[in-house]
C-alpha positions as protocol buffer text, in pm:
chain_id: "A"
residue {
  index: 1
  type: UNK
  ca { x: -2618 y: 1218 z: -10014 }
}
residue {
  index: 2
  type: UNK
  ca { x: -2511 y: 1123 z: -10360 }
}
residue {
  index: 3
  type: UNK
  ca { x: -2165 y: 1268 z: -10301 }
}
residue {
  index: 4
  type: UNK
  ca { x: -2123 y: 1094 z: -9956 }
}
residue {
  index: 5
  type: UNK
  ca { x: -2187 y: 756 z: -10133 }
}
residue {
  index: 6
  type: UNK
  ca { x: -1966 y: 836 z: -10402 }
}
residue {
  index: 7
  type: UNK
  ca { x: -1677 y: 924 z: -10186 }
}
residue {
  index: 8
  type: UNK
  ca { x: -1759 y: 613 z: -9977 }
}
residue {
  index: 9
  type: UNK
  ca { x: -1726 y: 398 z: -10269 }
}
residue {
  index: 10
  type: UNK
  ca { x: -1402 y: 538 z: -10328 }
}
residue {
  index: 11
  type: UNK
  ca { x: -1251 y: 488 z: -10034 }
}
residue {
  index: 12
  type: UNK
  ca { x: -1370 y: 110 z: -10001 }
}
residue {
  index: 13
  type: UNK
  ca { x: -1216 y: 71 z: -10323 }
}
residue {
  index: 14
  type: UNK
  ca { x: -876 y: 263 z: -10235 }
}
residue {
  index: 15
  type: UNK
  ca { x: -865 y: -8 z: -9944 }
}
residue {
  index: 16
  type: UNK
  ca { x: -911 y: -276 z: -10168 }
}
residue {
  index: 17
  type: UNK
  ca { x: -646 y: -192 z: -10367 }
}
residue {
  index: 18
  type: UNK
  ca { x: -423 y: -181 z: -10082 }
}
residue {
  index: 19
  type: UNK
  ca { x: -521 y: -518 z: -9931 }
}
residue {
  index: 20
  type: UNK
  ca { x: -301 y: -712 z: -10163 }
}
residue {
  index: 21
  type: UNK
  ca { x: 33 y: -516 z: -10032 }
}
residue {
  index: 22
  type: UNK
  ca { x: -77 y: -594 z: -9651 }
}
residue {
  index: 23
  type: UNK
  ca { x: -100 y: -965 z: -9730 }
}
residue {
  index: 24
  type: UNK
  ca { x: 266 y: -1008 z: -9885 }
}
residue {
  index: 25
  type: UNK
  ca { x: 424 y: -855 z: -9583 }
}
residue {
  index: 26
  type: UNK
  ca { x: 665 y: -1099 z: -9362 }
}
residue {
  index: 27
  type: UNK
  ca { x: 442 y: -1160 z: -9064 }
}
residue {
  index: 28
  type: UNK
  ca { x: 635 y: -1170 z: -8715 }
}
residue {
  index: 29
  type: UNK
  ca { x: 485 y: -1562 z: -8692 }
}
residue {
  index: 30
  type: UNK
  ca { x: 640 y: -1664 z: -8997 }
}
residue {
  index: 31
  type: UNK
  ca { x: 1000 y: -1500 z: -8891 }
}
residue {
  index: 32
  type: UNK
  ca { x: 954 y: -1698 z: -8564 }
}
residue {
  index: 33
  type: UNK
  ca { x: 905 y: -2031 z: -8720 }
}
residue {
  index: 34
  type: UNK
  ca { x: 1193 y: -1997 z: -8953 }
}
residue {
  index: 35
  type: UNK
  ca { x: 1380 y: -1909 z: -8646 }
}
residue {
  index: 36
  type: UNK
  ca { x: 1277 y: -2223 z: -8457 }
}
residue {
  index: 37
  type: UNK
  ca { x: 1362 y: -2421 z: -8749 }
}
residue {
  index: 38
  type: UNK
  ca { x: 1717 y: -2288 z: -8739 }
}
residue {
  index: 39
  type: UNK
  ca { x: 1745 y: -2372 z: -8390 }
}
residue {
  index: 40
  type: UNK
  ca { x: 1614 y: -2742 z: -8440 }
}
residue {
  index: 41
  type: UNK
  ca { x: 1893 y: -2782 z: -8685 }
}
residue {
  index: 42
  type: UNK
  ca { x: 1878 y: -2557 z: -8993 }
}
residue {
  index: 43
  type: UNK
  ca { x: 1637 y: -2380 z: -9251 }
}
residue {
  index: 44
  type: UNK
  ca { x: 1395 y: -2624 z: -9378 }
}
residue {
  index: 45
  type: UNK
  ca { x: 1278 y: -2440 z: -9722 }
}
residue {
  index: 46
  type: UNK
  ca { x: 1441 y: -2137 z: -9920 }
}
residue {
  index: 47
  type: UNK
  ca { x: 1166 y: -1883 z: -9748 }
}
residue {
  index: 48
  type: UNK
  ca { x: 1315 y: -1950 z: -9412 }
}
residue {
  index: 49
  type: UNK
  ca { x: 1672 y: -1921 z: -9539 }
}
residue {
  index: 50
  type: UNK
  ca { x: 1527 y: -1571 z: -9716 }
}
residue {
  index: 51
  type: UNK
  ca { x: 1360 y: -1485 z: -9388 }
}
residue {
  index: 52
  type: UNK
  ca { x: 1685 y: -1592 z: -9159 }
}
residue {
  index: 53
  type: UNK
  ca { x: 1923 y: -1368 z: -9404 }
}
residue {
  index: 54
  type: UNK
  ca { x: 1706 y: -1079 z: -9380 }
}
residue {
  index: 55
  type: UNK
  ca { x: 1615 y: -1063 z: -8987 }
}
residue {
  index: 56
  type: UNK
  ca { x: 1854 y: -1293 z: -8872 }
}
residue {
  index: 57
  type: UNK
  ca { x: 1903 y: -1569 z: -8646 }
}
residue {
  index: 58
  type: UNK
  ca { x: 1853 y: -1551 z: -8271 }
}
residue {
  index: 59
  type: UNK
  ca { x: 2177 y: -1545 z: -8079 }
}
residue {
  index: 60
  type: UNK
  ca { x: 2159 y: -1878 z: -7949 }
}
residue {
  index: 61
  type: UNK
  ca { x: 2082 y: -2077 z: -8256 }
}
residue {
  index: 62
  type: UNK
  ca { x: 2386 y: -2313 z: -8305 }
}
residue {
  index: 63
  type: UNK
  ca { x: 2289 y: -2429 z: -8678 }
}
residue {
  index: 64
  type: UNK
  ca { x: 2560 y: -2422 z: -8928 }
}
residue {
  index: 65
  type: UNK
  ca { x: 2344 y: -2191 z: -9136 }
}
residue {
  index: 66
  type: UNK
  ca { x: 2346 y: -1932 z: -8846 }
}
residue {
  index: 67
  type: UNK
  ca { x: 2714 y: -1988 z: -8786 }
}
residue {
  index: 68
  type: UNK
  ca { x: 2761 y: -1898 z: -9152 }
}
residue {
  index: 69
  type: UNK
  ca { x: 2585 y: -1632 z: -9164 }
}
residue {
  index: 70
  type: UNK
  ca { x: 2724 y: -1450 z: -8830 }
}
residue {
  index: 71
  type: UNK
  ca { x: 3038 y: -1531 z: -8979 }
}
residue {
  index: 72
  type: UNK
  ca { x: 2980 y: -1327 z: -9342 }
}
residue {
  index: 73
  type: UNK
  ca { x: 2846 y: -1046 z: -9079 }
}
residue {
  index: 74
  type: UNK
  ca { x: 3168 y: -1002 z: -8909 }
}
residue {
  index: 75
  type: UNK
  ca { x: 3347 y: -968 z: -9225 }
}
residue {
  index: 76
  type: UNK
  ca { x: 3138 y: -735 z: -9405 }
}
residue {
  index: 77
  type: UNK
  ca { x: 3152 y: -554 z: -9091 }
}
residue {
  index: 78
  type: UNK
  ca { x: 3513 y: -538 z: -9022 }
}
residue {
  index: 79
  type: UNK
  ca { x: 3685 y: -188 z: -9118 }
}
residue {
  index: 80
  type: UNK
  ca { x: 4017 y: -175 z: -9319 }
}
residue {
  index: 81
  type: UNK
  ca { x: 4309 y: -39 z: -9158 }
}
residue {
  index: 82
  type: UNK
  ca { x: 4443 y: 233 z: -9410 }
}
residue {
  index: 83
  type: UNK
  ca { x: 4787 y: 366 z: -9371 }
}
residue {
  index: 84
  type: UNK
  ca { x: 4778 y: 777 z: -9353 }
}
residue {
  index: 85
  type: UNK
  ca { x: 4901 y: 917 z: -9657 }
}
residue {
  index: 86
  type: UNK
  ca { x: 5218 y: 1107 z: -9678 }
}
residue {
  index: 87
  type: UNK
  ca { x: 5247 y: 1372 z: -9938 }
}
């Protein structure tokens, strides 16, 4: 009986230690809120801008911030054309 209660206490302690890590995760609603702000004209805060950079804007967003992100992504995805080496 004592062994079971000790194991349960250890399990509860492990769950308590994992709690703060889950609370720091980005929530779906936080990302959607940032996207709604972008559709309304642009990110309101630095946190919104960070979330939009990480997860992206929706395709219908016409804010200057989202257009800037879209252009940046297009430039970084282009492959450079290279000439074949002639030995």
